[in-house]
N, C-alpha and C positions, 0 to 999 in steps of 0.2 A: 323513616323510623324515628320517632320522637324519644328523647331521653336516652338513658343508658340501661341495658337490661340488667335486672338483678338475678342472682342465682336462683333457679327454680326451687320452689318449696319442697322440703323433704316430706315423704309420706310417713305420718306418725303411726306406730303400731297401735292396734286396737286397745291394748292394755294400758295405753297412756304412757306418758314420759317418766312416771315414777316421781317420788317425792323430791322436792327441791329444797336445799338447805336455806336457812334464813339469809335474806339479801345481804345484811351487814357482814355476816360471817364470810360469805362468798367473796364480797368485794375486798375484805381484809386479806383473805388468802391470796387473791390475785395481786393485791398491792405488794405483799411480801414477796410473791414470786417475781414481780418486776424488779424489785430491789436487788435481787441476786445478780452478782456481776456476770456470771456465766450461766444464764438460764437455758434450760433444755428447749430446743426448737423442733418443730415437727413439720413434715410435708406430706400432703396427700395428692397434690397436683402432679403426680408422677408416681414413682415408687413410694410406698409408705416408709418413711425414714424418721429417725430421731438423732439429734446430735447436740453436743455441748461444745460451744466454741468451734474449733476446727475438728473435733473428735466425733467420729460416727459411732453411735451406740447400737448395740446388738438388739434388734427388735424381734429376733427369733424366727420361728417357722411361719409358713404362709397363714396358718390358722391363727397364730398368735398376732400376726400383723393385722389379720381381719378383725380381731377383738380390739386392737389399738385403734384401727380406723373407725370402727363403730363408735368408740368412745369420743374420738376427736371430732366426729361429725355431729355430735349432739350439743355443741355449744356449752359444755359444762354441766348439762343435765345428767342425772343418774340413770343408768341402764340396769334393769334387773337381770338376774342370771338367765331367766327364761328368754328375755328379749335378745340377749347376746347369743344364746344357743340358736335361736331362730335366725339371727343375722349370719352366723357362721355356717350352719349346716342346713337350714331350711326345715322342711317337713320330715326329713329322715336323719335325725341326729344319732350319733353312736350311743351305745348304752352308758358309757362313762363320760357323757358330754359335760355334766355339771362339774365333775372332778377335773376335767381338762380345762374348763373355763377358769377354775380356781388356780390351777397350775400356771396357766398363761398369765393370769393377773399377778401372781406372786413373782414370776420371772420379770415381768415388766416393771413391777414396783422396785425390784432390786436394781434394774438397769437405769431407771429414771431417778430424778432428784427426789428426796423425801418430800412428801406432801403433794406430789404431782398426781399420782394415781391413788385415789382414796376409796375405802369401802364404807358404804353407808346404806342403811335401809334395805339390806339384802341385795345390794347391787354395787356397781362401781361407777366412778366418774373421774374425768381428767380435770384438774384444777390448774390452769395455766393462763397467762395473759393472752389477750386477743392477738397481740402482735407476734406471738410465738408460733402461730399456725399460718402456713402460706395461703390457705384458702381465706382466712379472715383478713389477711393483708390485701389479697386480691379484691375482696368485697369492699374493703375500705377505699381502695383506689377507684373502683368502679363507682362508688357513691360520690366520691370527689369529682369524678369525671361528669357524672350526671349534673352536679351543681354547677360546674364550669360551663357545661353546654347550655344549661338553662339561663345562665347569665350572659351568654353570647361569646364566651371565650372558648372557641372551638379548638384552637391550637393547644391550649392547656388540657382540654378534655381528651384530645387525641394522644397527648403525651402520657396522661394518666392511664388510659386504656392500654397503651403499648406496654407500660410498666406492669399492669395487671397480667396481660397475656404473656409477658416475659417470665412470669413465675411458673408457668407450666413446663414440665420436663418430660414430655411424652404423654402416654396414656395415664389418666388419673387412676389411682389405686392399682397400679400395674401389678399383675400376678397375685392379686389378693382374691381368694376364693369366697364363695358364698353368695346367696341371693341378694343380701343387703348391699354388698360391694358392687354387684352387677347393676343394681338399680341406681346406686349413687354414681357409678361410672358413667352411665347414660345421662344422668342429670348434669354432671359436671361437663361432659363433652358438649351437650347441647348449650350450656351457658357459654362455654368457650367459643362456640360457633356464633352465638348471638353477639358476644363481645366483638368478635372479628368482623361481623357484618356492620356493627355500629362504627367501629374504627374505620372501615372502608368507606362507610357513608360520610364520616368526617373528612377522610382523605379527599373525597370529591368536593365537599363543601369548601375546603380551603384551597382547592385548585391543584391537588396532587393526583389528577386523573391519570396522567401518563404513567406515574409510578405504580398505580393500583392495578393496571391491566394484567401484568404478569401474575400477581397473586390471585386475582379474580379468575383468570383462565384456569389456574391449577385447582381452585376451589370448586368451580363449576364442573370440572372433570370429576372431582372426588364426590360431589353432591349434586348430581345432574338434575334432580327433581326439586331443588331448592330455588324457588322462583325469585326470591329477594336477591340472591347472588347474581342471577341472570340479569335482573333489572339494573343492578349496580354496574355490571360489565357493559351492558348496552350504553349506559350513560357515560362511563369512562371512555369507551371507544368513540362515542359521538363527540365528546369534548376534546378528544385528541385528533379530530379531523378524519376519523375512520367511519364515516356514516354507513358505508355499504356493509362493513363488518358488523356494525351495531344492528342493522336490520337483519343480517344473516343470523345473529344470535337469536332474535325473536323467532325467525322461521324454524331454526333448529329446535327451540324450546317448544313451540306449538306442535311440531311433529312428534317430539319425544313424549309430551304429555298425552297426546292422542293415542300413541302406540302403547304406552305403559299403563296409563290410568283411564283412558277414554274421556278425558276432560279437556277443556280449553284453558289457555293461560288466564291468570287472575286479571281483574279489570285494570289494576295499576300497571301491569306489564303491557296490556293492550293500549292503554292510554299513552304510555311512554313511546310505543312504536309509532302511534299517530303523530305525536309531537315531533318525532325525528323525521318522519315523512314530510311534515310541514316545515322542517328546518326552523323550529321554534327558537327564536333568539334567546329566550330566557334559559334554555338548556345549555347555552354556550358559556355560561359563567357560573361561578360558585353561587350557592343559594344565599339569598339575603338573610341576615340575622332576624330573629324574631323581634317584633317591635318592643316587647317588654324587656328585652335584655340589652346589654351593652353591645354595640356593633363589634363583630369579630373581624371586620375588614381592616386592613392596614391603612392608617392615615399618614401619608408621607408629609413631612414638614421640611422641605429641602431649600427653602429660600435662604440665600445668604443674609447675613446680618445687615440691616440698614445702617447707613453712616449716622453717627450721632449729630454731626454738624450739617445735615442736609439743609440746603439753603435755596429759597426762591422757588421758581417753577410752579407758582401757585395755580396759574391758569391751566397748565398741563396736568397737574395733579387732580384738579377738579374735573377736567374733561375726561381723563382716562378713568377716574373713579366712577363717574356717572355711567360710562360705557360698561364697566365691569358689573355695576349694580344691576344692569338689565339682563345679565346672563341667565337668570332664572326664567325669563320670558322669551328671549330671542333664541333662534336656532343655535347660534354659537357666536359669542362675542370675541372678535379677534382685533387687537390693536397692534399696529406695526410702527415702531419708532425707528426713524432713519436719521442719520447725520454723520458728520466726519468723526474720525477716531478721537477720543478724548473729550467729546462734547457732553458726556454725562448720561448717555443712553441707559447704561446698566444701572447707574445710581438712581436715576429717576424711576426706572421700571421696578427695581427692588423696593424702593420707598412706596410706590403706588401699590405694589402687590401686598406689602405688609398692611397698608391702610385698608385694603379690601379683603383681608383674610376672613372677616366675619361672614362675608357672602359665600365663602367656599369652605364649609365645615368639614368636608371630606378630605381635605389636604391640599398641598401645593407641591408641584414638581418643578425642578429647575435643572437646566443643562447649559453649559457653555459649548456652543456648536463650532467654535474655532473657525468661523467663516473668514476671518481676516488672514488666516495662515494659508500655507500652500497645500495643506492636507486637512480639509474640513472634516468634522465628525460625520461618519456614515449614519444615515437614518436608522438602518437596522440595528446598529450598535446602540444608539440612543434608546430605541424602543426596547431593546433587551434590558437596559438599565432601568427604564421606567417601569416595565412589567415586574421586575424584581422588587422595586420600591413599592409597588402596589400589592405585593404579597404573592406573586406568581412564582412557583419554584422553577429552578433552571430546567428541570426535565420536562416542564410543560410549555416552555417557550419554543415556538416554531422556528424553522430555519430561515424562511424566505421573508423578504421585506413585506410583501402583501399579506402574508399570514400573520406576521407580528402586528402590522397595523390594524388588521381586522380584530385580533384578540385584544389589542390595546383599546380600540373603540368600544368593544363589548364590555371590557372591564370597567370603563368609565361610564357606561350607560347607567342612568339612574343615580349617578353620583354628582356632586358639585365640587369640581376640582379646578384649581387655577394652574395653568402650565406656563412657565416663564422660559421662553426660548431665546437665549442670549447669544449675540454675536453670530447671527445667521449669515450664510453665504448668499442664498437666493431663495425664491419661493419654492423651487423644486425640493430643496433640502428640508423644508419645514412642513410641507403638505401632509406627509404620512404621520407627523407628530401632533396634528391638530385633533382635538376632541371632535366627536361627530354628533353630539346630541345637546339638547337644551340643558342648561344648568352649569355646564363647564365653560371655561373661557381660556384664551391664550393671549399672552403679551409677548411680542416679538421685538427684538432689537437687531439692527443691521446697519451696515454702512451704505447699503443700497436701498432705494425705495422699492417697496413690494407692489409695483403697479399691476403685476399679473397675479396677485393673490386675491381671488374673487371674494367680495364681501368684507374685506378687511377695512378697518378704520385706520387711515394712514395719518401719521403725525411726523412732520418734519421738525426736528429739534435743532434749533440754532444755538449760537453761543449765548452766554448770559448777558443780561443788561449790565451796564456799569454799576448800578446800585446793588444788584444781586452779587456781582463779582466781588465788590468790596465787602459785602456782608460775609461771604464765604471766607475771604482772606482774613477778616477780623476774627471770625470764630476760631480759626486755626492758630493765628499769631497771638491774639490777645488784644482786647479792646484798648488797654492802656498804651501799648506800643503804637497802635495805629492812630489813636486819637492825637498823639503828639506829632505825627508826621502824616497827616491825612493826604496832602498833595503827593507826597512820595508814594504812598500806598496806591493812589489812583494811577500814578505812573507805572507801578508794578503790574497791576491788573490790566492796564492798557497794553503794556509791552507783551503780556501773555495772550493778547488777542481775546481776552475775556473767555478763554477756553477753560472749562472747569478743571480738567486734568492738569493743565499747565499751572493754573493757579494753586491747586492743591499741592503739587510737588514743590513749587517755589515757596509757598507759605510754610510747608512742613520743614523744609531745610532751614528757613529763617527761624522758625520756632525752636529748632534744635541748636541754634547758634545764639546764645544769649548775649554775646559780645557784639553781634552785628546790629546795626540800625536798619530801619526800613530804607533809608536813603542809600546805604551801602548796596542793598539788594537792587534798588532801582537803578543805581549807577551801573551795576553789572549787566542788567538787562538792557540798558540803553546802548550797549555796544552792538552796533548794527552788523558788524562782521560775524557775530555769533548768533544773531537772532533774526534780523529783518527779513532777509531773503526766505528763510525757512518759514516764517510766520505768514508769508504771502503764498505758500505753496500747498494749500489744502491740508491734507493729512500730515504733511511734514511740519505743520505748525508746532506740533508737540516737541519737535527736535530741539528747539531753543530751550525749553524747560529742562529737557534731559541734559542738555549741554551744561546748564548751570549746576546740576547735581554732579555730573561727571567731572567738572572742573574743580570741585572741592575734594575730590578723592586723593588719598595718598598714592604715591606711584605704584605700590604693590596692589592696592585696591583697584586702581585704574587698569592695570595689566590683567587682573583677574576678570574684571567686567568685560574687557574687550575679548579676551580669549574664550571665555565660557560661552559667549554669544555665538561663536563659530559652530558649535556642535548642534546638529539637528536633533530632533526628538522632542517629545512633549515636556520632558524635564531631565534632570541629571542627578545622579547620586553623588554623595560626598566622595566616595572612592574614585569614581570616574572623573570628577572635577579635580581631584588631586593629581590624576594622570595628566589632564590637560595643562595644569599649571606647573607640573613637575615640582610639587611641594609635598611635605609630609601632611598626614591627615589633620593633625591638630592645627597647624598653621593654615591649612586650607579652610577648615571650619571657621577659624577666627575671621579670615578674609570674607567668606561668604556671609557670615552672620552680620558683619559690619555693612555689607552691601544690602542686606535685608533691612537694616536700620535706616538706610538712605532711601528705601522704597524703589531702588533700582533693580532689586531682585526679590522674588517671593519665596517663602518657605512653603513648599507644597505639602510636605509631611516631614516628620523627623528624619533628618539625613537626606532629604531630597529638595531640590531647588528648581525654580523655573523663572523664565522671563515673561513679562507681558509681550504680546506680539510686536507692538511698536518699539518697545525697549530693546527687544532682540535685534530688530533691524537697525536700530541706532547703534547698538553695541558693535555690530558687524561693520557699520560705516566707520566707527571709531577705529576698529582694528585695521581696516584698509588704509585709513588716513594716518594713524599714529604708531602702529606696531612696526618697530625698526629693530633689526633688519626685517624685511618682508617675509623672509624664510621662516620666521618665528611662527607665523600662522600655520604653515604646512607642518612644522615640527609639533605644534600643539595637537593638531588632528592626528598626526602620526602616533603620538604617545597615547591618545585615546584609543586608536585602533589596536595598538599593542596591548593595552590594558584589557580590552574586551577579548582579544584573541587568546592571550595568556590565560585569562580566567575561564573562558569557554573551553579551552583545552584541558584545564584542570577538572572542570565538570565532566567532560567527556571521559577523562582517564578514571575518575571515580566511578562513573557509570559502567565503564567497559575496561576493567583491569586486564592487562596483557595485550590490549590492542595497540598496534604500532603506529597509529595515526600521528601521534605527537612527534614521532621521529621524522616525519616527512612534511611537517608544517613549516611555513616560513618562520625564520627566527625573529624574536621580538627583543627589543632593548628595554622596554619598560615592563616591570613585573605585574602580574595579576594577583588576584586574591587566592587564598587557600581556604579549605573548608574542613570542618571537623568530621563530617560524614556526608554521604550522598544526598540525604534529605535537605541539608542546608545548601548543597550545591544546586539541587533542583529548584529550591525556592529562589535562589539568586537568578537562575536562568530564566524562569518564567516571569519574575518581577521586572527583569531588565529587557524583556523581549522587544518592546517597542523601541527603546533607545538603542539596543544592539543592532536591530535591523536598520534603523535610521543611519547608524554609523556605517554599516556595510554599503548602503545606497550612496552615502556621501563620499565614500573612499574609492572613487572610480578613476582617479589619476593613475597613470602607469606605475608610479613609484609605490603606490599602496594597493594596487589592484589585486595582486596575488594574495596579500594578507587578508583582504576583504573576502575573497573567495574561500580561503581557508577558514575564516571565521564562520562563514555560512555552513561549511562542512562540520566544524566542531559543534555548531548549535543545531544540528539536524533534528534533535529531539523536538524542537519547536514545530516541525512539520509532522513528525511521526505521532505526536500526542494529539494532534488536532488543534492545539492552541496556536493562534496566529498563523494558521496555515496559508490563508490567502495573502497576507502580507509577506510571508516568507517566499511564496511562489513569485510574487511580483518583484521582489528584490532580486531573487535568483535570476529571473528572466532579464532584468535590467543589467545585472553584472555580467551575465553571459554575453549579452549584446555588446557591452563595452569591451570585453575581452576580445571578442571577434573583431571589433573595429580597430583595436590596438594591435591585432595580429599576434596576440599572446596565446600560443597553442596550449601551454600548460594551464594557464588560468581558465581558458575556455573549456578544456577537458574536465577540469575539476568542477566548474560551474555546471556543466552538463550532467555530471554524476549526481550533484545535489538535485538537479531538476528531475533526473530519472527517479530518484527517491520520492519526490513530490508527486510525480505522475503515478507511481506505484501505489502510494497511499490513497490517491484519488480514484484509482481504478481505471486510469487512462493508459492501458497497456501498450497500445500501438505507439503512442507518443513516447512512452517510457522506453520502448525498444529502439525507437529511432534515435533518441538522445544517447542511450547507452552505446549504440553502435558507433555514433560519431565520437563519443568520449574515448572509446577504445582506439580509434584511428589517431585521434589527437595525442593520446597518451603514448602511443608508439612513436609518433613523430618527435614528441618532446622528451622521450625517455623518462616519463613520469611513472613510477611504480604504483602509485595509489590507484588511479583509474584502471591501470592494467590488471589490478586484482579485483577491484570492486565492480567494475563495469561488467565483466563476464559473469560475476556472481549475480548481479542484478538481472542480466539477460537470462540466466538460468531460472530465476524466480519468475520472470515474465513468461518464459516458455511453459512453466507449470500452469499458469492461468490460461494460456492459449493452447494447451494440449499439444504442444510441440515437444514431445518427451525426448526424442532422440537429439534434437537440437539442444535442449536443456541439459541433457547429460554431458554433451560435449563442452558446453560453456562452463559447467560447474567443475568438470575435471580440469579444464584450463585454469579456472580460478583457484582450485586446490593446489595445483602445481605452482602457480605464481605466489600464492600465500606462503607456501612452504619455502620457496626460494627467498622470500623476504623475511622468513622466520616470524611470520605473523600468525601465531597459533589461534588467536581469537578469530581472525578472518578465516582460517582453515576450518575451525569448528562451524562457523556460519555456513560455509559452502558444503560441508559434510551433511549438515541438517537439511539444507535445501536439496542436496542430492538424494537424501532419504525420501523426500516427497516425490521426486522424479521416479525413483525405483518403485515407490508405492503405486504411483499412477500406472506404471508398466506391469503391475501385478507381481512384483518381486518383494513380497511382504517381509520375508525373513531378512533380506538385505536392507530393507528400509529400517527395520527395528535396529539392526546392528549399526548402521551408519548414524542414526539418531543418537544411539547410546554413546558412540565414539565422540560425537560432538559434545554431548552433555559432560562426558568425562573430562574433556579438555576445558570446557567452561568452568566446571567445578574446581579443577586444579588451579585455575587462575583466579578463583573467587569472583567470577563474572556472573552475578545473580540475574541481571536483566537479560542478557543474551542466553544465559542458561535456561531462562523461562522459554525463550524461542525454541531451544532444543527440546524441552519437555513438551512443548506444543507439537513439534514434529513427531516425537515419540508417541504422544497420545493419538495422533492420527493413524500411525502404523499399528498400534495396539488395538485400535478400534477395528481396523480392517481384519486383523487376525482373530477377532472375536474375544479378545481379553478385555471385556468391558470394564471390569472393576479396576484393573491396573490403568487402563486408559483414562478413566475418570480421575483417578488419583493424580496422574501426571498432569492432566489439564488443570485440575484444581490448584496444584502447586504453581503452575504457570500463572494462573489467574491471580493468585495472591501477589505475586511479584509485579505483574502488569499494573494492578491497582495501586500498589505502593509506589510505583514509578510514574504514575499518571499517564500511562500509555493507553489512551482511550481506544485507539484503533484495535490494539491487540487484546485489550480487555473485552471488547465487544466480539471480536472474532473467536476468542477462547470460549466465551459463553455459547456462541453459535456451534462450536465443535462439541461442547458438552451436550448440547441439545441433540446433535447427531448421534452421540453415544447413547443417550437416553432413548432415542427413537429406535436404534438398532437393538437395544436391550429390552424393547417392548415396554417402555415407560413413557407413553405418549403425553400424559399429564405433566410430568417433569420436563419433558422436551418442550412442550408449549410454553411453560413458564420461563425456561432458559432462553428460548428464541425471542420471547417478548422482551426480556431484559437486553438481549443483544440488539434488537431493533432500537430500543430507547437510547442505548449508549452510542450506536453508530450513526445517529442523526447528525448530518452535516459533515461526516468524515467517512472515508472508505469508498465512496462512489456508489453509483446506482447498481453496478454489477454485484457487488457484495450484498447490497440490500435485497436484490433479487434472490440471491442464494438463501438468505435468512428467511425471506417470505416463503420460499418453496418448502423449507423444512418446517416452518411454522404451520403451513397448510397441511403437511403430512401429519403433524402432531395433532392438530385440531380434528382432522378426519379420524384419527385413531381414538379420540374421545367422543366421537359422535357429533361434533359441531361441524356438520357438512357445509352449511351455508357459509360460515366464516372461512372454512378451508378454500372454498371456491373463490371467495373474494381475494384472498391472499394469492392464490395461483394466478388469477387473472391479472393482478397487479404485477406479479413477477414476470408473467409472459409479456406484458406490455413493455416492461423494462428490457427484457432480453431481445424482443423484436426491434425495439428502437436502437439497441446497441449492435444488432446483427449477431448476437451470441448463439452458439449452438444449443445452449441449455433450453432455448425456447421449445425445442422438439420434445424434451422430457416433460416440461410442464404441460404442453399440449396433450401429451398422452395421459397425464393425470386428469385433465379435464374431460377427455374423450368419453370415459364411461358415464360421467354425469350427464353429458350432452345426449348420449345414446339413450339413457334412461328417460 
């Protein structure tokens, strides 16, 4: 669909529009009206209303509102009395119709501002500014959207259409009688639908296909014969990787049109089906912008700034530049730079990339792959960041590496993009990140030669020549200082081994010390005890330069440099650094900023700091050598662990008021942060996820092991929300193994309890039950009350999913008893709500409702909104079973709001799934399909395949209910494949759903 639809034209009465006042007079009236501070405003895209400021005005009876609507919809033109009578009553007006019209007009005139409703030429007119009527505002927004779309700005067009659609408040001209209102209602409803189609079309053009599926499913159910909606749904499904469902939509449409109208689908729909059958690659990406307009695609410009003092490397710059210039004609230009750390690979690559930008007008991507560290960046994570930079919304990014790589290559197809992959580990890490078509190119830097990277142009980067090294040194230090001590300068760069990073750091330190001479620096570097051996040891050559900077630090600076390097993680916050150093925040910030000035530390963002990989290694070597007494290293990491544990416990307490977990955690000596509200607490937890989990992994020594396990427990939201779930699981597994090796039953029991939660979230119920059983035994041996309460509670939840209701009832009763003994009311409420679900599964609906309500009452008394949402979730299930669909929906919607606000993606998705079940039970299949689609989108990557199978089953039922039989079958077949692979009993139910279709 081209352009943006305009509101359909009104049908003008045969008698004509009536006389129009002089243009100048009308414009003057409108100008005066706009100047009024509180102008009367009108709405027709819903109930016909008028209001002034925040005050609603009385628009009278339905017939009086019909008169007002007729006048408002004439754009200021005069309506005669006979036209108004026809509009309100049609062909059978009452005998006193004319008097009634005059009465209605008189009443409206009194209610509105003076001069708004005027009498002229035997009729009436509304004189008001265009921006006082919601329809006029919507038309203006739609016109703006059309202009934006024509110029290629699809995102702006989409925003404007959404604003226009947001002005509707239900049915236009609601409850207004008369033939005129009926005609106008149909006209405005058609325009709204056209605008919705256009906005959905734009959704697909900008890559929001996954988001559009839910709405399109509901719309095709409401308008089954509207082929444009079916076409958009097919395309959205195909772009979301659901080709079978897309083809099923076509089959359903063809059958419906034949049955209802005796016609075939329109050619556009048939052509789309053929392209899907052929797996047309052009369908897999957003539509290219029109040549005449500005491109709507995002042009990333991620290259780091090139250094202003870039020196030498002329042959390499020319060689690499020539290779990149051929990207438009070669299959793919890939150049891989290799060399030791500090040789200037990144500096050269960034400089060349900036030089070649004109060859890549569609943008440049950059990533530091952290290949020199112990935890290199995962390709799927990098692909996610690249796809976002290229304009792909989060909801459209697939989960698996192969799917992300395929979408990435499709997105780059036909575009000219330069990709700079810095600090790569090996060829396997970068292969998924390479463009796949002519026009784009990749520059790669690595410490290893990429011999197994097929087709790559390999460049071995050596140290600088003496002349280049001296030029770089001179640019940084200043020509005047070097000219007077040229021989000493040559000694300096020679002592640095002509390694660019070493030269840059040494020269920068000298430039910052105006009282030093070059000879002083040369003399310092001449000390072989601090330099020579390291310079001959490959990568360790940089250490001599670091030693020079480190040796100039004040004692407190040096201590900070050493101790901060001990902490794992990509970076460190100011507050965490203060814990490591045992210093106030202000003093810590001063120390860290002074280290930034020396280039020994980097400022990653305001309040966050990081080391270069090699500098971190050097700092740790300094700590092992210089930190006295040695116990200071352990104390620093212990304070960091205390900080994270105390802060995570504060987050947990804000999220779960009344929960007794904090009473049973290991004591901490260093305090944590406090938060004004739970939203600030959540922000901290998710922003610190990587560093927090790195701290847990690092704290495996017996003296810190229990606190590390407790930190995992306090940060369990990281697993439940779906964020950092894989990293959380890996760390929990490692800590559990360490506890087992150390023979610490308490630590192992608690670690197993965190792993039980991980497996539950992932849908691995057998593994979850195994870990929970072991946790209970260990808790009994260790006398630990925490797993003694939570492990049976978890086993009760597992039993729900495994249909072991009697076992589950026993576990949950045990949990309730233990929680009550420990006076943990929040835990008791959790077990009561879970027991509600067991009773529901056993057919005891009344008991289920009562237990869930008991749990909610406890949660509410504690102010526990998050787990109170879990209670409302359980109550919603019970009310659904009892047939109280309205109350069930209300409770589930209350839970949904809290889960969204708390970033609990798993529970947000599951609640949408349960609402879909309610809609299905209440015979609202279209609404059920929309909710189920939303649940599928949110649960991507979390919740496990079993839950996905459940959602697909309900989605199939809903689609079947709205006549989309083919799509329903596709969903059921996918669900059955999941269940059969898992060995789940639900496979039999889905098989029975498919059986009638097979028999037919």
